[in-house]
C-alpha positions as CSV (number, residue, x, y, z in Angstrom):
1,M,-140.3,41.9,-156.3
2,D,-139.3,43.4,-153.1
3,N,-135.9,44.7,-152.1
4,A,-135.0,41.7,-150.0
5,Y,-135.6,39.4,-152.9
6,R,-133.5,41.5,-155.2
7,K,-130.7,41.8,-152.7
8,I,-130.6,38.0,-152.0
9,N,-130.7,37.2,-155.7
10,Y,-127.9,39.6,-156.5
11,I,-125.7,38.4,-153.7
12,L,-126.2,34.7,-154.5
13,V,-125.6,35.0,-158.2
14,N,-122.5,37.1,-157.7
15,L,-121.2,35.0,-154.9
16,I,-121.5,31.7,-156.8
17,N,-119.8,33.3,-159.8
18,E,-117.0,34.8,-157.8
19,I,-116.4,31.6,-155.8
20,W,-116.0,29.6,-159.0
21,D,-113.8,32.2,-160.6
22,L,-111.6,32.9,-157.6
23,E,-111.2,29.3,-156.6
24,G,-109.9,28.5,-160.1
25,K,-107.4,31.3,-159.9
26,A,-106.4,30.5,-156.3
27,I,-105.9,26.7,-156.7
28,I,-104.7,26.4,-160.3
29,T,-101.3,27.9,-159.6
30,E,-98.0,27.5,-161.6
31,E,-97.4,24.3,-159.8
32,F,-100.8,22.8,-160.7
33,K,-101.2,24.5,-164.1
34,D,-101.7,21.1,-165.8
35,I,-105.0,20.4,-164.2
36,T,-108.4,22.2,-164.2
37,N,-110.7,23.3,-161.4
38,N,-112.8,20.2,-162.1
39,D,-109.8,18.0,-161.8
40,M,-109.1,19.5,-158.4
41,H,-112.6,18.6,-157.3
42,V,-112.0,15.0,-158.4
43,I,-108.8,15.0,-156.4
44,E,-110.8,16.4,-153.4
45,A,-113.4,13.6,-153.8
46,I,-110.8,10.9,-153.9
47,G,-109.3,12.3,-150.7
48,L,-106.2,11.2,-148.8
49,G,-105.7,7.6,-147.7
50,N,-106.1,4.3,-149.3
51,G,-108.5,5.4,-152.0
52,H,-112.0,4.4,-153.1
53,N,-113.6,2.7,-156.0
54,M,-114.9,4.6,-159.0
55,S,-118.6,4.3,-158.0
56,F,-118.0,5.8,-154.6
57,I,-116.2,8.8,-156.1
58,A,-118.7,9.3,-158.9
59,K,-121.5,9.3,-156.3
60,R,-119.7,11.8,-154.1
61,L,-119.3,14.1,-157.2
62,G,-122.8,13.5,-158.5
63,I,-121.6,12.3,-161.9
64,T,-121.6,9.1,-163.8
65,V,-118.8,6.6,-163.6
66,G,-118.2,7.2,-167.4
67,S,-117.7,10.9,-166.9
68,L,-115.4,10.2,-164.0
69,T,-113.4,7.7,-166.1
70,T,-112.5,10.4,-168.6
71,A,-111.3,12.7,-165.8
72,M,-109.5,9.9,-164.0
73,N,-107.6,8.8,-167.2
74,S,-106.2,12.4,-167.5
75,L,-105.3,12.5,-163.8
76,V,-103.5,9.1,-164.0
77,R,-101.6,10.2,-167.1
78,K,-100.5,13.4,-165.3
79,K,-99.5,11.3,-162.3
80,Y,-101.9,12.8,-159.7
81,V,-103.8,9.5,-159.3
82,Q,-103.0,5.8,-159.5
83,R,-105.2,2.8,-160.0
84,Y,-104.9,-0.5,-158.3
85,R,-107.0,-3.7,-158.1
86,S,-108.6,-5.1,-155.0
87,E,-106.8,-8.0,-153.5
88,E,-110.1,-9.7,-152.6
89,D,-111.8,-9.2,-156.0
90,R,-109.5,-8.4,-158.9
91,R,-112.4,-7.0,-160.9
92,V,-112.7,-4.0,-158.5
93,V,-110.5,-1.1,-159.3
94,Y,-109.6,1.5,-156.7
95,V,-107.9,4.9,-157.2
96,R,-105.8,6.8,-154.8
97,L,-103.8,10.0,-154.9
98,T,-100.1,9.9,-155.6
99,E,-97.7,12.1,-153.7
100,K,-98.3,14.8,-156.4
101,G,-102.0,14.3,-156.0
102,A,-101.8,14.6,-152.2
103,K,-99.9,17.8,-152.6
104,A,-102.7,19.2,-154.9
105,Y,-105.3,18.0,-152.4
106,N,-103.6,19.8,-149.5
107,H,-103.2,23.0,-151.6
108,H,-107.0,22.9,-152.3
109,A,-107.8,22.2,-148.7
110,D,-105.7,25.1,-147.6
111,Y,-107.7,27.4,-149.9
112,H,-111.0,26.1,-148.4
113,H,-109.6,26.6,-144.9
114,K,-108.7,30.2,-145.6
115,M,-112.1,30.9,-147.1
116,T,-113.9,29.3,-144.1
117,M,-111.7,31.2,-141.6
118,A,-112.3,34.5,-143.4
119,I,-116.0,34.1,-142.6
120,R,-115.6,32.5,-139.2
121,E,-113.3,35.4,-138.0
122,R,-115.9,38.0,-138.9
123,L,-118.9,36.4,-137.2
124,G,-119.8,36.3,-133.5
125,E,-121.0,33.1,-131.8
126,D,-124.6,34.5,-131.9
127,E,-124.4,35.0,-135.7
128,L,-123.4,31.4,-136.5
129,P,-126.8,29.8,-136.1
130,V,-128.3,32.2,-138.8
131,L,-125.4,31.4,-141.1
132,F,-125.9,27.7,-140.6
133,K,-129.6,28.0,-141.2
134,T,-129.0,30.0,-144.4
135,L,-126.4,27.6,-145.8
136,D,-128.6,24.6,-144.9
137,A,-131.5,26.2,-146.9
138,L,-129.2,26.8,-149.8
139,T,-127.9,23.2,-149.7
140,S,-131.4,21.8,-149.5
141,F,-132.4,23.9,-152.5
142,F,-129.5,22.7,-154.6
143,K,-130.1,19.1,-153.6
144,E,-133.8,19.2,-154.4
145,Y,-133.3,21.1,-157.6
146,S,-130.7,18.5,-158.7
147,E,-133.1,15.6,-157.9
148,Q,-135.8,17.2,-160.1
149,S,-133.4,17.5,-163.1
């Protein structure tokens, strides 16, 4: 294996581990200590606004509706999310963030904004295309790998 391979591998493995670790520490503060990092990503997938149905959110997260139901029950119990039925079809259940959930969403979005700006402020305009190409390659790998599993 050449030096470039070893360096890329080292950086990717450490970066992924650090992002997961630090994000958990940064977003699960005293105010949001009753939820997990995974819960915060469910909140992010729900988003602000009028909400979405469970299938839409599960697809966005790449998980089953059954797995999402478990997380959603916990978030409803903790008052981050509320369920409501469609007016057109009462069988369809939607979820949306409560005021508490929207506050958590904004807290998480602020962390992502800071992380993105930390990179953006260190790169010149001429360096951005290389970053975009690199991140696109990484995204494609994860997507393809996920589809094979």
